[in-house]
C-alpha positions as a Markdown table, in Angstrom:
| # | Residue | x | y | z |
|---|---|---|---|---|
| 1 | Met | 202.6 | 72.0 | 120.2 |
| 2 | Gln | 199.1 | 70.8 | 119.6 |
| 3 | Asn | 197.8 | 67.5 | 120.9 |
| 4 | Ser | 198.1 | 65.3 | 117.8 |
| 5 | Lys | 198.7 | 61.6 | 117.5 |
| 6 | Lys | 200.5 | 59.7 | 114.8 |
| 7 | Pro | 198.2 | 57.2 | 113.1 |
| 8 | Asn | 198.5 | 53.9 | 114.9 |
| 9 | Leu | 197.3 | 50.3 | 115.0 |
| 10 | Glu | 194.6 | 51.1 | 117.5 |
| 11 | Thr | 192.9 | 53.5 | 115.0 |
| 12 | Val | 192.8 | 50.7 | 112.5 |
| 13 | Ile | 191.4 | 48.2 | 115.0 |
| 14 | Arg | 188.6 | 50.6 | 115.9 |
| 15 | Phe | 187.6 | 50.9 | 112.2 |
| 16 | Leu | 187.8 | 47.2 | 111.7 |
| 17 | Asn | 185.6 | 46.6 | 114.7 |
| 18 | Phe | 183.1 | 49.1 | 113.3 |
| 19 | Trp | 183.2 | 47.3 | 110.0 |
| 20 | Asp | 182.5 | 44.0 | 111.8 |
| 21 | Pro | 182.1 | 41.7 | 108.8 |
| 22 | Met | 181.4 | 38.7 | 111.0 |
| 23 | Asp | 178.8 | 40.6 | 112.9 |
| 24 | Met | 180.0 | 39.7 | 116.4 |
| 25 | Val | 181.5 | 42.8 | 118.0 |
| 26 | Glu | 178.2 | 44.0 | 119.5 |
| 27 | Asp | 177.6 | 40.5 | 121.1 |
| 28 | Leu | 181.1 | 40.5 | 122.5 |
| 29 | Val | 180.8 | 43.9 | 124.0 |
| 30 | Ser | 177.4 | 43.2 | 125.5 |
| 31 | Ser | 179.0 | 40.1 | 127.1 |
| 32 | Asn | 181.8 | 42.2 | 128.6 |
| 33 | Leu | 184.3 | 40.6 | 126.3 |
| 34 | Val | 187.1 | 42.4 | 124.4 |
| 35 | Pro | 186.4 | 42.5 | 120.7 |
| 36 | Asp | 189.6 | 41.2 | 119.2 |
| 37 | Glu | 188.3 | 39.2 | 116.3 |
| 38 | Tyr | 189.9 | 41.5 | 113.7 |
| 39 | Asp | 193.1 | 42.4 | 115.4 |
| 40 | Gly | 194.9 | 39.9 | 113.2 |
| 41 | Tyr | 194.0 | 41.9 | 110.1 |
| 42 | Ala | 194.9 | 45.3 | 111.6 |
| 43 | Gly | 198.7 | 45.0 | 111.0 |
| 44 | Arg | 198.3 | 44.3 | 107.3 |
| 45 | Val | 195.8 | 47.1 | 106.9 |
| 46 | Phe | 198.0 | 49.5 | 108.8 |
| 47 | Met | 201.0 | 48.7 | 106.6 |
| 48 | Leu | 199.0 | 49.3 | 103.5 |
| 49 | Leu | 197.8 | 52.6 | 104.9 |
| 50 | Glu | 201.4 | 53.6 | 105.7 |
| 51 | Lys | 202.3 | 52.9 | 102.1 |
| 52 | Gly | 199.6 | 55.2 | 100.9 |
| 53 | Ile | 197.0 | 52.8 | 99.6 |
| 54 | Thr | 194.0 | 54.3 | 97.9 |
| 55 | Ala | 190.5 | 53.7 | 99.2 |
| 56 | Thr | 189.7 | 51.7 | 96.1 |
| 57 | Leu | 192.6 | 49.3 | 96.6 |
| 58 | Leu | 191.9 | 49.1 | 100.3 |
| 59 | Leu | 188.3 | 48.1 | 99.5 |
| 60 | Glu | 189.7 | 45.3 | 97.3 |
| 61 | Glu | 191.8 | 44.1 | 100.3 |
| 62 | Leu | 188.7 | 44.2 | 102.6 |
| 63 | Lys | 186.8 | 42.2 | 100.0 |
| 64 | Lys | 189.5 | 39.6 | 99.9 |
| 65 | Ile | 189.6 | 39.4 | 103.7 |
| 66 | Gln | 185.8 | 39.1 | 104.0 |
| 67 | Thr | 185.2 | 36.7 | 101.1 |
| 68 | Gln | 188.3 | 34.6 | 100.9 |
| 69 | Glu | 189.6 | 34.6 | 104.5 |
| 70 | Met | 186.4 | 34.8 | 106.4 |
| 71 | Asp | 184.2 | 33.1 | 103.8 |
| 72 | Arg | 181.5 | 35.7 | 104.2 |
| 73 | His | 179.2 | 37.5 | 101.8 |
| 74 | Phe | 180.7 | 40.9 | 100.8 |
| 75 | Asp | 178.9 | 44.0 | 102.0 |
| 76 | Phe | 180.2 | 46.5 | 99.5 |
| 77 | Glu | 178.5 | 49.6 | 101.0 |
| 78 | Lys | 179.9 | 49.0 | 104.5 |
| 79 | Ala | 183.3 | 48.0 | 103.3 |
| 80 | Asn | 183.5 | 51.0 | 101.0 |
| 81 | Leu | 182.6 | 53.3 | 103.8 |
| 82 | Ile | 185.3 | 51.8 | 106.1 |
| 83 | Ala | 187.9 | 51.9 | 103.3 |
| 84 | Glu | 187.2 | 55.6 | 102.5 |
| 85 | Ala | 187.1 | 56.5 | 106.2 |
| 86 | Leu | 190.3 | 54.7 | 107.1 |
| 87 | Val | 192.2 | 56.3 | 104.2 |
| 88 | His | 190.9 | 59.7 | 105.0 |
| 89 | Ser | 191.5 | 59.4 | 108.8 |
| 90 | Phe | 195.0 | 58.1 | 108.2 |
| 91 | Lys | 195.9 | 60.9 | 105.9 |
| 92 | Glu | 194.4 | 63.5 | 108.3 |
| 93 | Gln | 196.2 | 62.1 | 111.3 |
| 94 | Ser | 199.5 | 61.8 | 109.4 |
| 95 | His | 199.2 | 65.4 | 108.1 |
| 96 | Arg | 198.5 | 66.8 | 111.5 |
| 97 | Tyr | 201.3 | 64.7 | 113.1 |
| 98 | Tyr | 204.0 | 65.7 | 110.7 |
| 99 | Leu | 203.0 | 69.4 | 110.6 |
| 100 | Asn | 203.6 | 69.7 | 114.4 |
């Protein structure tokens, strides 16, 4: 059996930390602190991915999180990149996991 992992919450957290809509992960890491600012959103995003959300709908969810819940200006390009990458990564990991 190949070494493949089922998609998990940790994967989503890594993507959300890369997205970093509050622009604080780099400062936390440089201060030797654990970047957990977006962990609270990871469960919701993970559940949407498990249900097969499209990148377009995930982008709308990220927009809602960034503008309504964080009260931040929406960075379409970065959020779109994250939404597409998350959906693609989740599908690839799921595909590999269930084929093994």
